[in-house]
C-alpha positions as CSV (number, residue, x, y, z in Angstrom):
1,M,2.7,-41.9,-26.0
2,S,6.4,-42.0,-25.4
3,D,8.9,-39.8,-27.1
4,Q,11.4,-42.5,-27.4
5,P,11.2,-46.1,-29.1
6,E,12.2,-49.2,-27.2
7,P,15.7,-49.3,-27.2
8,P,17.6,-52.1,-29.1
9,D,18.3,-55.6,-27.4
10,G,16.2,-54.9,-24.6
11,E,18.4,-52.3,-23.0
12,K,16.6,-50.1,-20.5
13,A,16.1,-46.6,-21.8
14,T,17.1,-43.5,-20.2
15,R,14.2,-41.1,-19.9
16,R,15.1,-37.9,-21.4
17,R,12.9,-34.9,-21.4
18,G,12.9,-30.9,-22.0
19,A,16.4,-29.4,-22.6
20,A,18.2,-32.9,-22.2
21,L,16.2,-34.5,-24.9
22,E,16.6,-31.7,-27.2
23,A,20.3,-31.5,-26.8
24,A,20.6,-35.2,-27.4
25,I,18.5,-35.0,-30.7
26,L,20.5,-32.0,-32.0
27,D,23.8,-33.9,-31.1
28,A,22.7,-36.7,-33.2
29,A,21.4,-34.4,-35.9
30,W,25.0,-33.0,-36.0
31,N,26.2,-36.5,-36.4
32,V,23.8,-37.3,-39.3
33,L,24.9,-34.0,-41.1
34,E,28.6,-34.9,-40.9
35,T,28.3,-38.5,-41.9
36,D,25.2,-38.5,-44.5
37,G,25.2,-34.8,-45.5
38,W,22.0,-32.8,-46.4
39,G,20.6,-35.9,-48.4
40,G,20.6,-38.0,-45.4
41,F,19.6,-35.2,-43.1
42,T,16.0,-36.5,-42.5
43,F,13.5,-36.6,-39.6
44,A,13.6,-40.3,-39.8
45,G,17.4,-40.4,-39.9
46,V,17.9,-37.9,-37.0
47,A,15.2,-39.7,-34.9
48,E,16.8,-43.2,-35.6
49,R,20.4,-41.7,-34.6
50,A,18.8,-40.0,-31.4
51,H,16.9,-43.3,-30.3
52,A,13.7,-40.9,-30.4
53,S,10.5,-40.8,-32.2
54,K,9.6,-38.7,-35.3
55,P,6.7,-37.1,-33.5
56,V,8.9,-35.5,-30.8
57,L,11.0,-33.9,-33.6
58,Y,8.0,-32.7,-35.4
59,R,6.8,-31.0,-32.2
60,R,9.9,-28.9,-32.1
61,W,11.0,-28.4,-35.7
62,R,8.3,-27.7,-38.6
63,T,10.8,-28.5,-41.5
64,R,14.3,-29.9,-42.0
65,E,15.9,-26.4,-42.5
66,D,14.3,-25.6,-39.0
67,L,16.2,-28.5,-37.6
68,L,19.4,-27.6,-39.5
69,R,19.4,-24.1,-38.0
70,A,18.9,-25.5,-34.7
71,T,21.5,-28.1,-35.1
72,L,24.2,-25.5,-36.3
73,H,23.1,-23.3,-33.3
74,R,23.7,-26.1,-31.0
75,R,27.1,-27.0,-32.5
76,G,28.3,-23.3,-32.2
77,E,27.3,-23.1,-28.8
78,I,29.0,-26.5,-27.6
79,A,32.2,-26.4,-29.9
80,P,33.3,-22.8,-30.4
81,A,36.9,-22.3,-32.0
82,P,39.3,-21.8,-29.2
83,I,40.7,-18.2,-29.3
84,A,44.5,-18.3,-29.6
85,D,46.5,-15.7,-27.7
86,T,49.8,-15.7,-29.2
87,G,50.7,-12.1,-28.4
88,S,50.7,-11.0,-32.0
89,L,48.0,-10.5,-34.9
90,R,50.0,-12.7,-37.0
91,G,50.5,-15.4,-34.7
92,D,46.7,-15.3,-33.6
93,T,45.5,-15.3,-37.1
94,I,47.9,-18.4,-38.3
95,A,47.0,-20.2,-35.2
96,L,43.1,-19.8,-36.0
97,L,43.7,-20.9,-39.5
98,T,45.6,-24.0,-38.4
99,Q,43.1,-25.0,-36.1
100,L,40.4,-24.6,-38.6
101,N,42.4,-26.7,-40.8
102,S,42.7,-29.4,-38.6
103,R,38.9,-29.5,-37.6
104,R,37.3,-28.8,-41.0
105,T,33.9,-29.3,-39.7
106,D,32.7,-25.8,-39.6
107,V,29.7,-24.9,-41.9
108,A,32.0,-24.1,-44.8
109,A,33.4,-27.7,-44.9
110,V,29.9,-29.2,-44.5
111,L,28.5,-27.3,-47.2
112,S,31.4,-27.9,-49.6
113,M,31.9,-31.8,-49.0
114,R,28.5,-32.9,-47.9
115,L,25.6,-30.4,-49.1
116,S,26.7,-29.6,-52.7
117,A,24.8,-32.3,-54.6
118,Q,21.5,-31.5,-53.0
119,Y,21.9,-27.7,-52.6
120,E,19.1,-26.8,-54.8
121,D,16.8,-28.2,-52.2
122,L,18.2,-26.0,-49.4
123,S,16.9,-22.3,-49.6
124,L,19.2,-21.2,-46.7
125,S,22.2,-19.3,-48.1
126,P,25.8,-20.0,-47.0
127,A,25.7,-16.7,-45.0
128,E,22.5,-17.6,-43.2
129,L,24.1,-21.0,-42.4
130,R,27.2,-19.6,-40.9
131,Q,25.0,-17.0,-38.8
132,A,23.4,-20.0,-37.3
133,L,26.6,-21.5,-36.5
134,V,28.2,-18.5,-35.0
135,G,25.3,-16.6,-33.5
136,E,25.7,-13.0,-32.5
137,R,29.0,-13.6,-30.5
138,E,32.0,-11.8,-31.5
139,T,34.4,-13.6,-34.0
140,S,37.8,-14.8,-33.2
141,M,39.1,-12.3,-36.0
142,E,37.3,-9.3,-34.4
143,T,38.9,-10.5,-30.9
144,F,42.4,-10.5,-32.6
145,V,42.1,-7.2,-34.3
146,A,40.9,-5.5,-31.2
147,R,43.7,-7.0,-29.2
148,A,46.3,-5.9,-32.0
149,A,44.8,-2.3,-31.9
150,A,45.5,-2.2,-28.0
151,R,49.0,-3.4,-28.4
152,G,49.7,-0.8,-31.0
153,E,50.2,-3.2,-34.0
154,L,47.3,-1.4,-36.0
155,G,46.4,2.4,-36.3
156,P,43.5,4.3,-34.7
157,K,40.7,3.0,-37.2
158,T,39.1,-0.2,-36.9
159,P,39.7,-2.2,-40.2
160,P,36.3,-2.6,-42.1
161,P,34.4,-6.0,-41.7
162,R,35.6,-7.4,-45.1
163,V,39.1,-7.0,-44.0
164,I,38.7,-8.6,-40.6
165,S,37.0,-11.4,-42.0
166,L,39.5,-11.8,-44.9
167,P,41.7,-14.5,-43.7
168,V,38.8,-16.9,-42.7
169,D,37.0,-16.0,-46.1
170,L,40.2,-16.7,-48.2
171,F,40.7,-20.1,-46.1
172,R,37.1,-21.1,-46.9
173,H,37.4,-20.4,-50.6
174,E,40.5,-22.5,-50.6
175,L,38.8,-25.2,-48.8
176,F,35.7,-24.9,-51.2
177,M,38.0,-25.1,-54.4
178,T,40.2,-28.1,-53.5
179,L,38.3,-30.0,-50.8
180,E,41.5,-30.8,-49.4
181,P,43.4,-29.5,-46.1
182,V,45.0,-25.9,-46.7
183,S,48.7,-26.0,-46.9
184,A,50.9,-24.1,-44.1
185,D,52.5,-22.3,-47.2
186,T,49.1,-20.9,-48.4
187,I,48.0,-20.1,-44.8
188,T,51.2,-18.1,-44.5
189,H,50.6,-16.4,-47.9
190,I,46.8,-15.4,-46.8
191,V,48.2,-13.9,-43.5
192,D,51.5,-12.1,-44.4
193,D,50.6,-11.0,-48.1
194,L,47.2,-10.3,-48.2
195,F,45.6,-9.8,-44.7
196,L,48.2,-8.2,-42.6
197,P,49.0,-5.3,-45.5
198,L,45.5,-4.7,-45.6
199,A,44.7,-4.5,-42.1
200,R,47.7,-2.1,-41.5
201,V,46.7,0.2,-44.2
202,S,43.0,0.2,-43.4
203,S,43.5,1.0,-39.9
204,G,45.8,4.2,-40.6
205,L,48.9,2.7,-39.4
206,T,51.8,5.0,-40.4
207,G,55.4,5.4,-39.6
208,A,56.2,1.5,-40.0
209,E,58.6,0.2,-42.3
210,P,56.4,-1.8,-44.9
211,G,57.1,-5.5,-45.2
212,R,56.3,-8.9,-43.7
213,K,59.1,-8.2,-40.7
214,N,56.6,-5.7,-39.3
215,F,54.1,-8.6,-38.5
216,Q,56.7,-11.5,-37.4
217,N,56.1,-12.8,-33.9
């Protein structure tokens, strides 16, 4: 039995197998998640969008949550956030938050805008969903902090993980609370008034005059 139904309007189907078929299904699944949310994220809906059959999905993923994990993992692999290199920790962090603001399609946005009404049916936590999307690769903020330390912008100690993740965490919180794009002023406030002072102090940087001017480009 074929994994794919007959294409509409008598079009000739392109035979897809193995990795190519799986990639096409997961790309279609991401599209369903964006447009229809968790409520519309069904095997039938994904199969229809992918022009595949439900049995081929069930052979690969046992539950909707298994399919969701695979979909997020696929998305994280093919569309990672570009890593800015502005020459300063401040510039890099503002560039990242601005870029996230323009996309707003990471797992935080998907959860807040698409999954909230059906969240009780989803056992995966936001942290687990984010892990599926990001995987084990170094985050942009970890890269930025390492660069800043090498340039002497920070002290000899690596800031704790909660400090490193603070800008994106606060940005995500703002997005959750408003469901609107985060303003440029708010991004600047997150970076200049909250993140950079904490990063400086927690890294053991001494001898620098306190205040925002130490962090300007």
